[in-house]
TORBA-736460 format. One record per residue: residue in one letter; x, y, z of N, C-alpha, C in turn. Coordinates in steps of 0.2 Angstrom, whole numbers, plus 5000, padded with zeros to 4 digits. Layout:
BEGIN
+--------+--------+---------+------+---------+----------+-------+--------+---------+------+
: residu : n.east : n.north : n.up : ca.east : ca.north : ca.up : c.east : c.north : c.up :
+--------+--------+---------+------+---------+----------+-------+--------+---------+------+
:      A :      X :       Y :    Z :       X :        Y :     Z :      X :       Y :    Z :
...
+--------+--------+---------+------+---------+----------+-------+--------+---------+------+
***
This chain:
BEGIN
+--------+--------+---------+------+---------+----------+-------+--------+---------+------+
: residu : n.east : n.north : n.up : ca.east : ca.north : ca.up : c.east : c.north : c.up :
+--------+--------+---------+------+---------+----------+-------+--------+---------+------+
:      M :   5004 :    4995 : 5000 :    4999 :     5000 :  5000 :   5005 :    5006 : 5000 :
:      N :   5002 :    5011 : 4996 :    5007 :     5017 :  4995 :   5001 :    5022 : 4992 :
:      T :   5002 :    5028 : 4995 :    4997 :     5032 :  4994 :   5000 :    5039 : 4996 :
:      D :   4996 :    5044 : 4992 :    5001 :     5052 :  4995 :   4993 :    5055 : 4999 :
:      D :   4987 :    5050 : 5002 :    4984 :     5052 :  5008 :   4986 :    5051 : 5013 :
:      A :   4990 :    5054 : 5018 :    4993 :     5053 :  5024 :   4986 :    5051 : 5030 :
:      G :   4982 :    5052 : 5028 :    4976 :     5050 :  5033 :   4975 :    5043 : 5032 :
:      A :   4978 :    5038 : 5026 :    4977 :     5032 :  5026 :   4982 :    5029 : 5030 :
:      F :   4986 :    5031 : 5034 :    4990 :     5028 :  5039 :   4990 :    5031 : 5045 :
:      P :   4989 :    5027 : 5049 :    4986 :     5031 :  5057 :   4992 :    5028 : 5061 :
:      L :   4996 :    5034 : 5063 :    5002 :     5034 :  5068 :   5001 :    5028 : 5074 :
:      D :   4996 :    5031 : 5077 :    4994 :     5029 :  5084 :   5000 :    5028 : 5089 :
:      N :   5002 :    5034 : 5088 :    5009 :     5035 :  5094 :   5007 :    5043 : 5096 :
:      P :   5004 :    5044 : 5102 :    5002 :     5050 :  5104 :   5007 :    5056 : 5105 :
:      A :   5015 :    5053 : 5105 :    5021 :     5058 :  5106 :   5022 :    5060 : 5098 :
:      L :   5021 :    5054 : 5094 :    5022 :     5057 :  5086 :   5016 :    5063 : 5084 :
:      E :   5011 :    5061 : 5085 :    5005 :     5064 :  5084 :   5003 :    5072 : 5086 :
:      S :   5006 :    5072 : 5091 :    5007 :     5079 :  5096 :   5012 :    5085 : 5092 :
:      M :   5017 :    5081 : 5089 :    5022 :     5084 :  5087 :   5020 :    5085 : 5080 :
:      G :   5016 :    5083 : 5076 :    5013 :     5085 :  5070 :   5017 :    5079 : 5064 :
:      V :   5018 :    5074 : 5067 :    5022 :     5069 :  5062 :   5016 :    5067 : 5058 :
:      R :   5018 :    5066 : 5051 :    5012 :     5062 :  5046 :   5016 :    5058 : 5042 :
:      I :   5013 :    5051 : 5041 :    5017 :     5047 :  5036 :   5012 :    5047 : 5029 :
:      T :   5017 :    5050 : 5024 :    5017 :     5051 :  5018 :   5017 :    5045 : 5014 :
:      A :   5019 :    5040 : 5014 :    5020 :     5034 :  5012 :   5023 :    5029 : 5016 :
:      W :   5021 :    5023 : 5015 :    5021 :     5015 :  5018 :   5022 :    5010 : 5015 :
:      R :   5024 :    5004 : 5015 :    5025 :     4998 :  5012 :   5030 :    4995 : 5015 :
:      T :   5030 :    4988 : 5013 :    5034 :     4984 :  5017 :   5041 :    4985 : 5018 :
:      D :   5044 :    4987 : 5024 :    5052 :     4988 :  5023 :   5053 :    4996 : 5022 :
:      H :   5048 :    5001 : 5022 :    5050 :     5006 :  5019 :   5044 :    5012 : 5022 :
:      V :   5044 :    5018 : 5024 :    5042 :     5023 :  5026 :   5044 :    5030 : 5025 :
:      E :   5041 :    5034 : 5024 :    5042 :     5040 :  5022 :   5037 :    5044 : 5027 :
:      L :   5039 :    5051 : 5031 :    5036 :     5053 :  5037 :   5039 :    5061 : 5035 :
:      E :   5034 :    5064 : 5037 :    5034 :     5072 :  5036 :   5033 :    5076 : 5043 :
:      L :   5036 :    5083 : 5044 :    5036 :     5086 :  5050 :   5035 :    5093 : 5049 :
:      L :   5029 :    5097 : 5050 :    5030 :     5103 :  5048 :   5033 :    5108 : 5055 :
:      L :   5037 :    5111 : 5054 :    5042 :     5114 :  5061 :   5038 :    5119 : 5062 :
:      L :   5037 :    5119 : 5071 :    5034 :     5124 :  5075 :   5040 :    5129 : 5077 :
:      P :   5039 :    5134 : 5080 :    5046 :     5138 :  5083 :   5047 :    5134 : 5090 :
:      T :   5042 :    5130 : 5092 :    5046 :     5127 :  5099 :   5049 :    5121 : 5096 :
:      M :   5052 :    5118 : 5089 :    5055 :     5114 :  5087 :   5061 :    5116 : 5087 :
:      R :   5063 :    5122 : 5087 :    5072 :     5125 :  5086 :   5074 :    5126 : 5094 :
:      N :   5080 :    5127 : 5094 :    5084 :     5126 :  5099 :   5086 :    5135 : 5101 :
:      R :   5091 :    5136 : 5104 :    5093 :     5143 :  5108 :   5096 :    5147 : 5102 :
:      S :   5097 :    5144 : 5097 :    5102 :     5146 :  5091 :   5096 :    5147 : 5085 :
:      G :   5090 :    5146 : 5086 :    5086 :     5147 :  5082 :   5084 :    5141 : 5075 :
:      V :   5090 :    5137 : 5076 :    5089 :     5131 :  5070 :   5086 :    5125 : 5075 :
:      V :   5084 :    5121 : 5069 :    5080 :     5114 :  5072 :   5083 :    5110 : 5078 :
:      H :   5080 :    5108 : 5083 :    5083 :     5106 :  5088 :   5085 :    5099 : 5088 :
:      G :   5092 :    5096 : 5089 :    5091 :     5090 :  5088 :   5088 :    5086 : 5091 :
:      G :   5084 :    5085 : 5096 :    5078 :     5080 :  5100 :   5074 :    5081 : 5094 :
:      T :   5072 :    5086 : 5091 :    5066 :     5086 :  5085 :   5068 :    5081 : 5081 :
:      I :   5076 :    5082 : 5078 :    5078 :     5077 :  5072 :   5079 :    5069 : 5076 :
:      C :   5081 :    5069 : 5080 :    5081 :     5061 :  5084 :   5074 :    5058 : 5085 :
:      A :   5069 :    5062 : 5085 :    5062 :     5058 :  5086 :   5060 :    5057 : 5079 :
:      L :   5062 :    5060 : 5073 :    5061 :     5058 :  5068 :   5064 :    5053 : 5066 :
:      L :   5070 :    5052 : 5067 :    5075 :     5047 :  5067 :   5073 :    5041 : 5069 :
:      D :   5070 :    5042 : 5074 :    5067 :     5036 :  5078 :   5061 :    5033 : 5075 :
:      A :   5057 :    5038 : 5073 :    5051 :     5035 :  5071 :   5052 :    5033 : 5062 :
:      A :   5057 :    5034 : 5059 :    5058 :     5033 :  5053 :   5062 :    5025 : 5053 :
:      T :   5066 :    5026 : 5058 :    5068 :     5018 :  5057 :   5064 :    5013 : 5060 :
:      G :   5059 :    5015 : 5065 :    5054 :     5010 :  5069 :   5049 :    5009 : 5063 :
:      Y :   5044 :    5014 : 5061 :    5040 :     5013 :  5057 :   5041 :    5009 : 5049 :
:      A :   5047 :    5009 : 5048 :    5050 :     5005 :  5041 :   5049 :    4999 : 5044 :
:      G :   5049 :    4995 : 5048 :    5049 :     4989 :  5049 :   5041 :    4986 : 5050 :
:      L :   5036 :    4991 : 5053 :    5029 :     4990 :  5056 :   5024 :    4990 : 5051 :
:      F :   5025 :    4990 : 5043 :    5020 :     4990 :  5040 :   5015 :    4982 : 5040 :
:      S :   5009 :    4983 : 5041 :    5006 :     4977 :  5039 :   5000 :    4980 : 5036 :
:      P :   4998 :    4975 : 5031 :    4992 :     4976 :  5026 :   4986 :    4979 : 5030 :
:      P :   4982 :    4982 : 5027 :    4975 :     4984 :  5032 :   4971 :    4976 : 5034 :
:      G :   4969 :    4976 : 5038 :    4965 :     4971 :  5040 :   4968 :    4965 : 5046 :
:      E :   4976 :    4966 : 5045 :    4979 :     4963 :  5047 :   4982 :    4966 : 5054 :
:      E :   4983 :    4963 : 5060 :    4986 :     4966 :  5067 :   4990 :    4970 : 5065 :
:      P :   4991 :    4975 : 5068 :    4996 :     4981 :  5068 :   5002 :    4978 : 5071 :
:      L :   5009 :    4980 : 5069 :    5015 :     4977 :  5072 :   5016 :    4982 : 5076 :
:      H :   5020 :    4981 : 5082 :    5024 :     4986 :  5086 :   5031 :    4985 : 5087 :
:      A :   5035 :    4988 : 5089 :    5043 :     4988 :  5092 :   5043 :    4992 : 5097 :
:      V :   5049 :    4991 : 5099 :    5054 :     4995 :  5104 :   5060 :    4996 : 5102 :
:      T :   5064 :    5004 : 5102 :    5070 :     5004 :  5100 :   5075 :    5001 : 5105 :
:      L :   5080 :    4997 : 5103 :    5085 :     4996 :  5106 :   5091 :    5000 : 5107 :
:      S :   5094 :    5001 : 5101 :    5099 :     5005 :  5099 :   5096 :    5011 : 5094 :
:      L :   5099 :    5017 : 5095 :    5098 :     5023 :  5090 :   5105 :    5026 : 5089 :
:      T :   5106 :    5026 : 5084 :    5114 :     5031 :  5083 :   5112 :    5036 : 5078 :
:      S :   5114 :    5043 : 5079 :    5112 :     5048 :  5076 :   5118 :    5051 : 5073 :
:      N :   5118 :    5052 : 5066 :    5123 :     5058 :  5064 :   5120 :    5063 : 5062 :
:      F :   5123 :    5070 : 5064 :    5121 :     5076 :  5062 :   5126 :    5080 : 5057 :
:      L :   5123 :    5079 : 5052 :    5124 :     5083 :  5046 :   5127 :    5089 : 5045 :
:      S :   5122 :    5092 : 5046 :    5119 :     5100 :  5044 :   5114 :    5103 : 5049 :
:      N :   5113 :    5108 : 5048 :    5108 :     5113 :  5053 :   5105 :    5116 : 5049 :
:      G :   5098 :    5120 : 5051 :    5095 :     5125 :  5047 :   5089 :    5127 : 5050 :
:      T :   5086 :    5132 : 5046 :    5081 :     5137 :  5049 :   5074 :    5135 : 5045 :
:      G :   5075 :    5130 : 5041 :    5068 :     5129 :  5037 :   5060 :    5127 : 5039 :
:      T :   5056 :    5125 : 5036 :    5049 :     5124 :  5038 :   5047 :    5117 : 5037 :
:      R :   5051 :    5112 : 5035 :    5049 :     5106 :  5037 :   5053 :    5102 : 5036 :
:      L :   5052 :    5095 : 5039 :    5057 :     5091 :  5040 :   5054 :    5083 : 5036 :
:      S :   5058 :    5082 : 5032 :    5055 :     5074 :  5029 :   5060 :    5069 : 5030 :
:      A :   5058 :    5064 : 5033 :    5063 :     5057 :  5033 :   5060 :    5050 : 5030 :
:      T :   5065 :    5047 : 5028 :    5064 :     5042 :  5024 :   5069 :    5035 : 5027 :
:      G :   5064 :    5030 : 5030 :    5067 :     5024 :  5035 :   5066 :    5017 : 5030 :
:      T :   5072 :    5014 : 5030 :    5072 :     5007 :  5027 :   5074 :    5002 : 5032 :
:      V :   5072 :    4995 : 5030 :    5073 :     4991 :  5034 :   5080 :    4988 : 5031 :
:      E :   5085 :    4987 : 5035 :    5091 :     4983 :  5032 :   5091 :    4975 : 5032 :
:      K :   5090 :    4973 : 5037 :    5088 :     4966 :  5038 :   5083 :    4965 : 5044 :
:      K :   5081 :    4958 : 5044 :    5075 :     4956 :  5047 :   5076 :    4951 : 5051 :
:      G :   5076 :    4948 : 5059 :    5077 :     4942 :  5060 :   5069 :    4939 : 5062 :
:      R :   5069 :    4934 : 5067 :    5061 :     4934 :  5070 :   5058 :    4939 : 5075 :
:      S :   5063 :    4942 : 5078 :    5061 :     4947 :  5081 :   5066 :    4952 : 5084 :
:      I :   5071 :    4955 : 5078 :    5075 :     4959 :  5079 :   5074 :    4962 : 5070 :
:      Y :   5075 :    4969 : 5071 :    5076 :     4971 :  5064 :   5082 :    4977 : 5064 :
:      F :   5084 :    4979 : 5059 :    5090 :     4984 :  5058 :   5088 :    4988 : 5053 :
:      S :   5087 :    4995 : 5054 :    5084 :     5000 :  5050 :   5090 :    5007 : 5049 :
:      R :   5088 :    5010 : 5044 :    5093 :     5017 :  5044 :   5088 :    5023 : 5039 :
:      A :   5089 :    5027 : 5042 :    5085 :     5034 :  5039 :   5088 :    5040 : 5037 :
:      E :   5087 :    5044 : 5035 :    5090 :     5049 :  5033 :   5084 :    5055 : 5036 :
:      V :   5086 :    5062 : 5036 :    5081 :     5068 :  5038 :   5083 :    5074 : 5034 :
:      W :   5080 :    5074 : 5029 :    5079 :     5081 :  5027 :   5075 :    5087 : 5027 :
:      L :   5079 :    5094 : 5026 :    5076 :     5101 :  5029 :   5075 :    5102 : 5021 :
:      D :   5067 :    5104 : 5021 :    5064 :     5107 :  5015 :   5068 :    5102 : 5010 :
:      G :   5067 :    5098 : 5008 :    5069 :     5092 :  5003 :   5075 :    5095 : 5000 :
:      E :   5079 :    5098 : 5002 :    5087 :     5100 :  5000 :   5093 :    5100 : 5003 :
:      T :   5092 :    5099 : 5010 :    5099 :     5098 :  5016 :   5097 :    5092 : 5020 :
:      L :   5102 :    5087 : 5019 :    5102 :     5081 :  5022 :   5104 :    5082 : 5030 :
:      V :   5101 :    5084 : 5035 :    5103 :     5085 :  5041 :   5106 :    5080 : 5045 :
:      A :   5102 :    5074 : 5045 :    5103 :     5069 :  5049 :   5104 :    5063 : 5045 :
:      T :   5107 :    5058 : 5049 :    5107 :     5050 :  5046 :   5106 :    5045 : 5052 :
:      G :   5104 :    5040 : 5052 :    5103 :     5037 :  5058 :   5102 :    5029 : 5055 :
:      V :   5104 :    5025 : 5061 :    5103 :     5018 :  5061 :   5102 :    5015 : 5067 :
:      A :   5097 :    5009 : 5067 :    5093 :     5008 :  5074 :   5094 :    5001 : 5073 :
:      T :   5092 :    4997 : 5079 :    5092 :     4990 :  5080 :   5085 :    4990 : 5085 :
:      M :   5079 :    4988 : 5082 :    5074 :     4987 :  5085 :   5070 :    4980 : 5086 :
:      K :   5066 :    4980 : 5091 :    5063 :     4974 :  5094 :   5056 :    4972 : 5094 :
:      Y :   5054 :    4969 : 5089 :    5046 :     4968 :  5088 :   5044 :    4964 : 5095 :
:      L :   5037 :    4967 : 5097 :    5034 :     4967 :  5102 :   5030 :    4960 : 5100 :
:      A :   5027 :    4957 : 5104 :    5023 :     4950 :  5103 :   5017 :    4952 : 5102 :
:      Q :   5013 :    4949 : 5097 :    5007 :     4950 :  5094 :   5002 :    4948 : 5099 :
:      S :   4996 :    4949 : 5098 :    4993 :     4948 :  5105 :   4990 :    4939 : 5104 :
:      N :   4994 :    4935 : 5101 :    4993 :     4929 :  5102 :   4998 :    4927 : 5105 :
:      G :   5003 :    4931 : 5107 :    5008 :     4930 :  5110 :   5016 :    4927 : 5108 :
:      K :   5015 :    4926 : 5101 :    5021 :     4924 :  5098 :   5024 :    4930 : 5095 :
:      P :   5031 :    4930 : 5095 :    5034 :     4935 :  5090 :   5034 :    4936 : 5083 :
:      R :   5034 :    4942 : 5081 :    5030 :     4943 :  5073 :   5035 :    4940 : 5068 :
:      G :   5040 :    4936 : 5069 :    5042 :     4931 :  5064 :   5043 :    4934 : 5057 :
:      N :   5045 :    4929 : 5052 :    5043 :     4932 :  5046 :   5040 :    4928 : 5040 :
+--------+--------+---------+------+---------+----------+-------+--------+---------+------+
***
């Protein structure tokens, strides 16, 4: 499933929803996110706060491995490790992130993400190790 209608992809995550993060594309092993920047998302220097960028890296690396087709049980995971690399900063209006799964096991997956400012400046990259939570039947996600 891949669509331009961001409403088709519920986040089901109050923290990300309160920030205004939207899923703009989502399919197996891939996600694209967008965040319109608010004044409260800047640091003392007026550039995008590193915590905002890290939250988007975490979301992109996590959601990349959580797609499930409509009608199937939603997948959930927790972050075991997140490494962020800040490459640039800026004062733009929009962050976009792309997350991709690199490798999956039965209960662990490895993913990477990029965060761009206004679609022009690569501001950060990240790699993560994520752990699937058990499904309602008590079994790990599996492949």
